[in-house]
C-alpha positions in Angstrom: -15.7 -41.3 -57.4 -13.0 -43.8 -56.5 -10.3 -45.1 -58.8 -7.2 -47.1 -58.3 -4.6 -47.7 -61.0 -2.1 -50.4 -60.3 1.2 -51.3 -61.9 2.5 -54.5 -60.4 5.7 -56.5 -60.6 6.3 -59.9 -59.1 9.6 -61.1 -57.8 10.0 -64.8 -56.9 13.0 -65.5 -54.7 15.0 -68.7 -54.7 13.8 -70.8 -51.7 16.4 -72.6 -49.7 15.4 -75.9 -48.0 13.2 -75.7 -45.0 15.3 -75.1 -41.9 17.9 -72.9 -43.6 18.0 -69.1 -43.7 18.1 -67.0 -46.8 20.8 -64.4 -46.9 19.4 -61.4 -48.8 19.6 -57.6 -48.8 16.6 -55.8 -47.2 13.4 -55.5 -49.1 12.9 -51.8 -49.6 9.6 -49.9 -50.2 10.2 -46.3 -51.1 7.9 -43.3 -51.3 7.0 -41.9 -54.7 9.2 -38.8 -54.1 12.1 -41.2 -53.1 12.6 -39.6 -49.6 11.0 -42.1 -47.3 11.7 -45.8 -47.2 10.4 -48.7 -45.1 12.7 -51.7 -45.2 12.1 -55.3 -44.2 14.8 -57.8 -43.4 15.5 -61.1 -41.7 18.1 -60.2 -39.0 19.6 -61.6 -35.9 18.1 -60.2 -32.8 19.9 -61.3 -29.6 20.2 -64.9 -30.7 21.7 -67.1 -33.4 18.3 -67.1 -35.2 17.2 -64.5 -37.7 13.8 -62.9 -37.3 11.7 -60.4 -39.2 12.5 -56.8 -38.6 11.8 -53.4 -40.2 13.2 -49.9 -40.1 12.1 -46.5 -41.5 14.4 -44.0 -43.0 14.0 -40.4 -44.2 16.9 -39.9 -46.6 19.9 -41.1 -44.7 18.4 -40.5 -41.3 16.7 -43.3 -39.3 13.2 -42.4 -38.1 12.7 -45.9 -36.7 15.7 -48.2 -36.2 15.6 -51.9 -36.8 12.6 -53.2 -34.8 11.0 -56.6 -34.2 7.9 -57.9 -35.9 5.9 -60.8 -34.7 2.6 -62.2 -33.3 2.1 -64.0 -30.0 -0.6 -66.6 -30.6 -2.7 -68.5 -28.1 -1.0 -70.9 -25.6 2.5 -69.4 -26.0 2.9 -70.0 -29.7 4.8 -67.4 -31.6 4.6 -66.3 -35.3 7.8 -64.3 -36.1 10.7 -66.6 -35.5 13.0 -68.1 -38.1 11.4 -67.9 -41.5 12.2 -67.3 -45.2 10.9 -65.0 -47.8 9.1 -66.9 -50.5 7.7 -64.1 -52.6 7.8 -60.3 -53.0 5.3 -58.4 -55.0 5.4 -54.6 -55.6 2.8 -52.3 -57.0 2.1 -48.6 -57.4 -1.1 -47.3 -55.7 -2.9 -44.4 -57.3 -5.9 -43.5 -55.2 -8.3 -40.6 -55.9 -11.6 -40.1 -54.1 -14.1 -37.6 -52.7 -14.3 -37.3 -48.9 -17.4 -35.7 -47.5 -17.6 -34.6 -44.8 -13.9 -34.0 -44.3 -11.0 -31.6 -44.1 -10.4 -31.9 -47.9 -13.0 -32.9 -50.5 -10.7 -34.2 -53.2 -8.1 -36.6 -51.8 -5.2 -38.2 -53.6 -3.1 -41.0 -52.2 -0.1 -42.1 -54.1 2.1 -44.8 -52.7 4.4 -47.7 -53.3 3.3 -51.1 -51.9 5.4 -54.2 -51.3 3.8 -57.5 -50.2 6.2 -60.0 -48.6 5.2 -63.7 -48.2 6.9 -65.6 -45.5 7.2 -69.2 -44.5 8.3 -70.5 -41.1 11.4 -72.6 -41.3 10.4 -74.6 -38.2 7.3 -76.5 -37.5 4.4 -76.0 -38.0 5.7 -74.2 -41.1 2.9 -71.7 -41.3 2.6 -69.2 -44.1 2.1 -65.5 -43.3 3.1 -62.1 -44.6 3.7 -58.4 -44.4 2.4 -55.5 -46.5 4.5 -52.4 -46.6 3.4 -49.0 -48.0 5.4 -45.8 -48.4 3.7 -42.5 -49.1 5.4 -39.1 -49.3 4.0 -38.2 -45.8 4.6 -41.5 -44.0 4.8 -45.3 -44.1 2.6 -48.1 -42.9 2.7 -51.9 -42.6 0.3 -54.6 -41.7 0.3 -58.4 -41.0 -1.5 -60.8 -43.2 -2.6 -64.3 -42.3 -3.7 -66.5 -45.2 -6.0 -69.5 -44.9 -4.0 -72.8 -45.2 -4.2 -76.4 -44.5 -3.9 -77.1 -40.8 -4.4 -73.4 -39.8 -7.9 -72.0 -40.3 -8.5 -70.0 -37.1 -6.5 -67.1 -35.8 -6.2 -66.5 -32.1 -3.8 -63.7 -31.1 -2.7 -63.0 -27.6 -0.6 -59.9 -28.6 1.9 -58.4 -30.9 5.7 -57.9 -30.6 5.7 -55.0 -33.1 8.4 -52.6 -32.0 9.1 -48.9 -32.7 12.7 -48.0 -31.8 13.0 -44.2 -32.3 16.6 -42.9 -32.0 17.7 -40.8 -29.0 15.6 -39.5 -26.1 13.1 -37.2 -27.9 10.2 -35.0 -26.7 6.8 -36.7 -26.9 3.3 -35.4 -27.0 0.7 -37.9 -26.1 -1.9 -39.4 -23.7 -0.6 -41.7 -21.0 -3.3 -44.1 -20.0 -4.0 -46.1 -16.8 -5.3 -49.3 -18.5 -7.0 -50.7 -21.6 -10.4 -50.0 -20.2 -10.6 -46.2 -20.6 -12.6 -43.5 -22.5 -9.3 -42.2 -23.8 -9.8 -38.9 -22.0 -6.6 -38.5 -19.9 -4.6 -35.3 -20.1 -2.4 -34.8 -23.1 1.2 -34.4 -21.9 4.4 -32.9 -23.3 7.2 -34.9 -21.8 10.7 -36.2 -22.8 10.5 -39.9 -23.3 12.9 -40.4 -20.4 10.2 -39.2 -18.0 8.1 -42.3 -18.5 8.8 -45.6 -16.7 9.1 -49.0 -18.3 5.7 -50.3 -19.4 4.1 -46.9 -19.3 1.0 -47.2 -21.5 0.1 -44.6 -24.2 -2.9 -44.1 -26.4 -2.6 -43.1 -30.0 -1.6 -40.9 -31.7 1.9 -40.4 -30.1 3.7 -37.4 -31.5 7.5 -37.4 -31.4 9.8 -34.5 -32.0 12.9 -36.0 -33.8 16.4 -34.5 -33.9 17.0 -31.9 -36.5 13.5 -30.4 -36.2 11.7 -33.3 -37.9 8.5 -34.9 -36.6 6.9 -38.3 -36.5 3.6 -39.7 -35.2 2.6 -43.3 -34.5 -1.0 -44.2 -35.3 -3.1 -47.1 -36.6 -5.5 -47.2 -39.5 -8.4 -49.4 -40.7 -9.2 -51.0 -37.3 -11.5 -53.7 -38.6 -12.3 -57.0 -36.7 -9.2 -56.6 -34.5 -8.2 -55.2 -31.2 -7.0 -51.6 -30.9 -3.3 -50.9 -30.5 -1.6 -49.1 -27.6 2.1 -48.4 -27.1 4.2 -49.3 -24.0 7.7 -48.0 -23.3 10.1 -50.9 -23.3 13.1 -51.3 -21.0 15.5 -50.6 -23.8 17.5 -47.4 -23.9 16.0 -44.4 -25.8 12.6 -44.0 -27.2 11.7 -47.7 -27.7 8.0 -48.7 -27.7 6.2 -52.0 -28.2 2.7 -52.6 -29.4 0.0 -53.7 -26.9 -3.4 -55.0 -27.9 -6.6 -54.4 -26.0 -7.7 -57.8 -24.6 -11.1 -59.3 -25.0 -13.2 -58.5 -21.8 -14.1 -62.1 -21.2 -10.7 -63.6 -22.1 -7.9 -61.2 -20.9 -5.2 -63.4 -22.3 -6.6 -63.2 -25.8 -7.0 -60.1 -28.0 -8.1 -61.3 -31.5 -10.1 -64.3 -32.6 -11.0 -64.6 -36.3 -11.3 -67.0 -39.2 -8.6 -67.0 -41.8 -7.7 -65.3 -44.1 -7.3 -62.2 -41.9 -5.2 -59.1 -41.6 -4.2 -56.6 -38.9 -4.9 -52.8 -39.1 -2.1 -50.7 -40.5 0.6 -49.6 -38.2 1.3 -46.1 -39.3 4.3 -43.7 -38.9 3.6 -40.2 -40.2 6.8 -38.3 -41.0 7.4 -34.6 -41.9 10.0 -31.9 -41.8 7.5 -29.6 -40.1 4.7 -30.5 -37.7 2.3 -28.5 -39.7 2.5 -31.0 -42.6 1.3 -33.7 -40.3 -1.9 -31.8 -39.6 -2.5 -31.6 -43.4 -1.9 -35.3 -44.1 -4.6 -37.6 -45.5 -2.5 -40.7 -44.7 -5.0 -42.3 -42.3 -7.9 -41.9 -44.7 -5.8 -43.3 -47.6 -5.1 -46.5 -45.6 -8.8 -47.3 -45.3 -11.3 -49.0 -47.6 -13.4 -46.9 -50.0 -16.9 -45.7 -49.3 -19.1 -48.7 -48.5 -22.4 -47.0 -48.1 -22.9 -45.5 -51.6 -25.0 -42.3 -51.8 -24.0 -39.8 -49.2 -26.1 -36.9 -50.4 -28.3 -37.3 -47.3 -25.4 -36.6 -44.9 -25.8 -33.0 -43.7 -23.1 -32.1 -41.2 -23.8 -29.1 -39.0 -23.9 -27.8 -35.4 -26.0 -29.0 -32.6 -27.1 -27.6 -29.2 -26.2 -29.9 -26.3 -27.8 -28.9 -23.0 -26.1 -31.6 -20.9 -22.9 -29.6 -20.9 -24.4 -26.5 -19.3 -26.5 -28.5 -16.9 -29.8 -27.5 -18.5 -29.3 -24.1 -17.1 -31.2 -21.0 -18.2 -31.5 -17.6 -16.4 -35.2 -17.0 -16.6 -37.9 -19.2 -18.2 -41.5 -19.8 -17.1 -40.9 -23.6 -16.6 -38.4 -25.9 -15.0 -35.5 -26.7 -17.3 -34.8 -30.4 -17.7 -35.9 -33.5 -19.6 -39.3 -32.2 -20.6 -41.2 -31.0 -23.6 -41.0 -27.3 -22.7 -37.2 -27.4 -22.5 -36.9 -29.2 -25.8 -39.1 -26.7 -27.6 -37.2 -23.8 -26.0 -34.0 -25.1 -27.5 -35.6 -25.8 -30.8 -36.8 -22.2 -30.9 -33.3 -21.0 -30.2 -31.9 -23.3 -33.0 -34.4 -21.9 -35.5 -33.6 -18.3 -34.4 -29.8 -18.7 -34.5 -29.4 -20.8 -37.5 -28.3 -24.0 -35.6 -29.6 -27.0 -37.6 -29.8 -29.6 -34.8 -30.8 -30.1 -31.2 -29.7 -33.1 -29.2 -31.7 -35.0 -26.6 -29.4 -36.4 -24.0 -29.8 -36.7 -20.2 -29.6 -34.9 -16.8 -28.8 -35.9 -13.2 -27.9 -39.4 -14.3 -31.1 -40.1 -16.2 -31.3 -40.6 -20.0 -33.9 -38.9 -22.1 -35.4 -42.4 -22.8 -35.6 -43.2 -19.1 -33.4 -45.2 -16.8 -29.9 -44.4 -15.6 -27.3 -43.1 -18.1 -24.9 -45.7 -16.6 -25.1 -48.5 -16.2 -27.6 -49.2 -18.9 -30.6 -51.1 -17.5 -32.5 -52.0 -20.6 -34.7 -49.0 -21.3 -36.2 -48.9 -24.7 -35.0 -46.0 -26.9 -38.1 -44.8 -28.8 -40.0 -43.2 -26.0 -39.2 -40.2 -23.8 -39.2 -40.1 -20.0 -42.4 -38.9 -18.2 -42.8 -35.2 -19.1 -41.0 -35.5 -22.4 -43.6 -35.9 -25.2 -41.2 -37.4 -27.8 -43.7 -37.4 -30.7 -44.6 -33.8 -30.0 -41.0 -32.7 -29.8 -40.4 -34.4 -33.2 -43.4 -32.7 -34.7 -42.5 -29.3 -33.3 -38.9 -29.5 -34.5 -40.2 -30.3 -38.0 -42.4 -27.2 -38.0 -39.3 -25.1 -37.1 -37.0 -26.6 -39.7 -34.8 -28.1 -37.0 -33.8 -31.8 -36.7 -33.1 -33.9 -33.7 -30.0 -36.0 -32.6 -30.4 -38.6 -30.0 -27.8 -39.5 -27.3 -27.7 -43.1 -26.0 -25.6 -45.6 -24.0 -24.0 -47.9 -26.5 -25.6 -50.9 -24.9 -29.0 -49.4 -25.7 -27.9 -49.1 -29.4 -26.6 -52.6 -29.4 -29.9 -53.9 -28.1 -32.4 -51.9 -30.0 -30.8 -50.4 -33.2 -32.4 -52.9 -35.5 -35.9 -51.9 -34.3 -35.3 -48.3 -33.4 -33.2 -47.0 -36.3 -35.8 -47.6 -39.0 -38.3 -45.7 -36.8 -35.8 -42.8 -36.3 -35.4 -42.6 -40.1 -39.2 -42.5 -40.5 -39.5 -39.8 -37.9 -36.8 -37.6 -39.5 -34.2 -38.0 -36.8 -30.8 -36.9 -38.1 -28.4 -39.1 -36.1 -27.3 -40.7 -32.9 -24.5 -40.2 -30.4 -23.4 -43.5 -28.7 -21.5 -43.2 -25.4 -19.7 -45.1 -22.6 -18.0 -47.7 -24.7 -15.0 -47.3 -22.4 -12.9 -49.9 -24.3 -11.7 -50.6 -27.8 -11.3 -54.4 -27.9 -12.3 -56.6 -30.9 -15.9 -56.9 -29.7 -16.2 -53.1 -29.7 -14.7 -53.0 -33.2 -17.5 -55.4 -34.2 -20.1 -53.2 -32.6 -18.9 -50.0 -34.2 -19.0 -51.6 -37.7 -22.5 -52.9 -37.1 -23.6 -49.6 -35.7 -22.3 -47.7 -38.7 -23.8 -50.1 -41.3 -27.2 -50.1 -39.6 -27.2 -46.3 -39.2 -26.2 -45.8 -42.8 -29.0 -48.2 -44.0 -31.4 -45.9 -42.1 -29.7 -42.6 -43.2 -28.5 -41.7 -39.7 -25.2 -40.1 -38.9 -23.1 -41.2 -35.9 -21.0 -39.7 -33.2 -19.1 -41.9 -30.8 -18.0 -41.0 -27.3 -15.8 -42.7 -24.7 -13.6 -44.7 -26.9 -10.4 -44.3 -28.8 -9.6 -42.0 -31.7 -11.0 -42.7 -35.2 -8.7 -44.8 -37.4 -10.0 -43.5 -40.7 -13.3 -45.4 -40.8 -15.1 -42.2 -41.9 -13.8 -42.9 -45.4 -15.5 -46.3 -45.5 -18.5 -45.0 -43.5 -18.9 -41.3 -44.2 -21.9 -41.2 -41.8 -19.3 -41.4 -39.0 -19.1 -37.7 -38.2 -16.8 -37.7 -35.2 -15.4 -39.7 -32.4 -14.3 -38.3 -29.1 -11.1 -40.0 -27.8 -9.8 -36.8 -26.2 -10.1 -34.9 -22.9 -12.2 -32.0 -23.8 -14.3 -29.1 -22.3 -16.7 -31.5 -20.6 -13.9 -31.7 -18.0 -14.6 -28.1 -17.0 -17.6 -29.4 -15.0 -16.8 -29.6 -11.3 -17.3 -33.4 -10.9 -14.9 -34.1 -13.7 -11.6 -32.3 -13.2 -10.7 -29.5 -10.8 -8.0 -28.3 -13.1 -10.3 -28.1 -16.2 -8.8 -27.9 -19.7 -6.2 -25.2 -19.9 -5.6 -23.4 -23.3 -2.2 -25.0 -23.8 -3.8 -28.4 -23.8 -6.3 -27.1 -26.4 -3.2 -26.5 -28.5 -1.7 -30.0 -28.2 -4.9 -31.5 -29.6 -4.5 -30.3 -33.2 -1.1 -32.0 -33.4 -2.0 -35.2 -31.7 -5.6 -36.4 -31.5 -6.6 -34.5 -34.6 -4.0 -36.3 -36.7 -6.2 -39.4 -36.5 -9.4 -37.6 -37.8 -12.4 -35.6 -36.8 -13.1 -35.2 -33.0 -15.8 -33.9 -30.7 -14.7 -31.2 -28.2 -17.8 -29.8 -26.5 -17.3 -26.4 -28.0 -19.4 -23.3 -27.8 -19.1 -21.4 -24.6 -18.2 -17.7 -25.1 -18.1 -17.1 -21.4 -14.3 -17.5 -21.1 -12.3 -16.3 -18.2 -8.5 -15.9 -17.5 -6.9 -19.0 -16.2 -6.4 -17.4 -12.7 -10.2 -16.8 -12.5 -11.3 -20.3 -13.5 -13.2 -22.5 -11.1 -15.0 -25.7 -12.2 -18.7 -25.9 -11.8 -21.3 -28.4 -13.1 -24.0 -25.9 -14.0 -23.2 -23.2 -16.6 -19.5 -24.2 -16.5 -16.8 -21.8 -17.5 -14.0 -22.1 -20.0 -10.5 -20.7 -19.9 -9.6 -18.2 -22.6 -11.1 -15.4 -24.6 -14.3 -15.6 -26.8 -12.0 -15.5 -29.9 -10.1 -18.5 -28.6 -13.4 -20.4 -28.7 -14.5 -18.9 -32.0 -11.2 -19.8 -33.7 -11.6 -23.4 -32.4 -14.5 -24.0 -34.8 -11.9 -23.6 -37.7 -8.9 -25.2 -35.9 -10.6 -28.4 -34.9 -12.0 -30.8 -37.5 -15.4 -31.4 -36.1 -18.3 -32.3 -38.4 -21.0 -32.1 -35.8 -19.7 -29.4 -33.5 -21.6 -28.4 -30.4 -23.1 -25.0 -29.5 -23.1 -26.3 -25.9 -23.9 -23.3 -23.8 -27.4 -22.1 -22.7 -29.4 -20.0 -25.2 -29.4 -16.7 -23.2 -25.6 -16.8 -23.1 -25.7 -16.4 -26.9 -28.6 -14.0 -27.4 -27.2 -10.5 -28.1 -23.6 -11.8 -28.2 -21.8 -10.1 -31.2 -20.1 -13.4 -32.2 -23.1 -15.6 -32.4 -23.8 -14.9 -36.0 -20.2 -15.6 -37.0 -20.1 -18.8 -34.9 -23.3 -20.2 -36.4 -22.1 -19.6 -40.0 -18.6 -21.2 -39.7 -18.8 -24.4 -41.9 -18.3 -27.8 -40.4 -16.9 -29.5 -43.5 -14.2 -28.3 -45.8 -12.9 -28.4 -49.4 -9.2 -27.8 -48.4 -7.1 -27.3 -45.4 -3.7 -25.7 -44.7 -1.9 -25.5 -41.4 0.0 -22.2 -41.7 2.0 -22.3 -38.5 2.1 -23.9 -35.1 4.0 -25.2 -32.1 2.3 -28.0 -30.1 1.0 -26.5 -26.8 1.8 -22.9 -27.8 -0.1 -21.7 -30.8 -1.6 -22.8 -34.1 -2.9 -21.2 -37.3 -5.2 -23.2 -39.6 -6.9 -22.0 -42.9 -9.7 -24.0 -44.3 -11.7 -23.5 -47.6 -15.4 -24.0 -48.1 -16.4 -23.3 -51.6 -14.6 -20.1 -52.6 -14.5 -18.7 -49.1 -11.6 -19.2 -46.7 -11.9 -19.4 -42.9 -8.8 -18.9 -40.7 -8.5 -19.8 -37.0 -5.6 -18.7 -34.8 -5.3 -19.9 -31.2 -2.6 -19.2 -28.6 -1.9 -20.7 -25.1 -0.9 -19.0 -21.9 1.2 -16.3 -23.5 -0.1 -13.3 -25.4 1.6 -13.1 -28.8 1.5 -11.3 -32.2 1.1 -13.6 -35.1 1.7 -13.0 -38.8 -0.9 -14.6 -40.9 0.4 -15.1 -44.5 -2.3 -15.3 -47.1 -0.4 -17.0 -49.9 -2.9 -19.8 -49.9 -5.5 -17.5 -51.4 -6.2 -17.6 -55.1 -5.7 -14.6 -57.5 -7.9 -11.5 -57.0 -9.0 -9.5 -54.1 -10.7 -10.7 -51.0 -12.9 -9.1 -48.3 -11.6 -10.0 -44.9 -13.8 -10.1 -41.8 -11.5 -10.2 -38.8 -12.5 -11.1 -35.2 -9.8 -10.4 -32.6 -9.3 -10.1 -28.9 -10.1 -6.7 -27.6 -10.3 -6.1 -23.8 -11.9 -2.7 -24.3 -14.7 -3.9 -26.6 -18.1 -5.4 -25.7 -17.7 -9.0 -24.7 -13.9 -8.8 -25.1 -13.7 -9.1 -28.9 -13.9 -6.7 -31.9 -14.7 -7.0 -35.5 -13.2 -5.1 -38.5 -13.0 -5.5 -42.2 -10.2 -5.2 -44.7 -9.4 -5.7 -48.4 -6.6 -8.2 -49.0 -4.8 -10.3 -51.6 -2.6 -13.4 -51.6 0.4 -11.0 -51.4 -0.7 -9.6 -48.0 0.1 -10.7 -44.5 -2.3 -10.0 -41.7 -0.9 -9.1 -38.2 -3.1 -10.3 -35.4 -2.6 -9.5 -31.7 -3.7 -12.4 -29.5 -4.4 -12.0 -25.8 -3.1 -14.6 -23.4 -5.3 -17.7 -24.0 -6.7 -15.8 -26.9 -7.5 -16.3 -30.6 -8.6 -14.8 -33.8 -11.1 -15.8 -36.5 -10.9 -14.5 -40.1 -13.3 -15.0 -42.9 -12.1 -14.2 -46.4 -14.6 -13.9 -49.3 -13.5 -13.2 -52.9 -14.8 -9.9 -54.3 -15.4 -8.9 -57.9 
């Protein structure tokens, strides 16, 4: 399933005496197609000494100008001052593997890689290094810290990694108040000049370059390290510096590890069109291969999630809440509608296993609260062919996973959602890896909330279905955000957060209203936009455990329920056909021989042309769902016969959308 063919060359450079500086041209790592290049050089930087720097070029144009590299160690020591290159190794990486679940089943990652070994020319003369990679869709680099006599333990206070982007471009990203955050602030489209010095950003950060080109800064393979943020520097233009999430008990320290060690990849995606970034597999390619072996037990699907609607229901002969009757009611709806999973979560600040949702007070996670007969709910779900997913505070998982997860597996539980991490320091990285390993050993899938975006760990641990790391439709509840989530913010998500990997978005409500009519409320909350806007989101967003988050009677009798339930949650191929961040997007995804197409627009109504060139030969039957103010529930369905030569014309209402299913016909 995984193969890597390597052709390597080794270049040994003449080493001058310690204390002198080697004058040499930049070391260049170039993409297989020859267009992108990442260069490394020892250059003067505001002093008489030379220091490690890098730059990134696309053809003759600079994407990132010469920028500093370096590591701040404990107690004011610095790794990245005067040094010499002692060795350069190059190799060609050919990587082919199966990714399931994912946006593309067969993934190919071709790259050039250059490893540079460095030696400090001043005491204590430590050895360290850089690894550069260049793909056709972006570049990446990471720090390496080898074990050596006199230096066996790594203690990092921060990085001096810089990103000097030319000019004053437009940015799309998530400004953050601090390192201690669920990564759920509003996504913003702003010129970089809008932000003050030291303004902190989460990743990914999307940048519109001059000449219509695009770049995005991310990280990949976050393992035993602190997460990276970006801060705007005081230099002119779009200059950013890396910031590391500090350890909670030692705020002046970010990473502590035994040597040898290495940092995550610092990644710069680059494309001539923003749509190509959406299609990229770069983050996955920079992660380690599948570490859990057999994945046939992983069954991605949709789940009900009553917390979002406040356990509301119009008319039932019992009180809705954390009780056996409510769980059975939802399980019946799942069986009836074709929804494979139901989630047990919490209500009114109380978790399904008892005790407060936050802060976690030590409640054990294998028993339900009074009134929720957990064994009976498990038994009943089994008789209906529905499986359960269990929400929990991450501290509960940390404390009880070794005892609880084997029981979950024995009981047929499908997976867990862990929540309220609210940080992404090195200790959280340790927890996430332990969580994924323990869950995989017990055949449980995982969803993670209230922490940063994924960094491609779903390649190594395919049981990681989604992470949150985005402000989403839970903020339409009245105690969260009076403004709610407007449709134009929905349309920044595919070009920012989704570049990093699968995300959870609290989807499902077909009770959309125009923006002018929206008012937040905690029970049975509303969403802004048309039902087709929501329907299309199941194709547009890469979400391998998407929610059907509204209450059952809101779906019963709705013409779109059957289509919604049948939209796949994992894909064999993906194409982004067109899009402008914050305005509109069209994404086509293939499952088997069928294609599913989602089109979403923001505040403005528009007519979109949907080219079908991605289809294979032959004829297809198209099922088209579109906004229709005159039709029942505001949407209509029609059928058409099409081929790859055709182009569909779809009229989208303001905050609207369209969903199209294309099935080959004989």
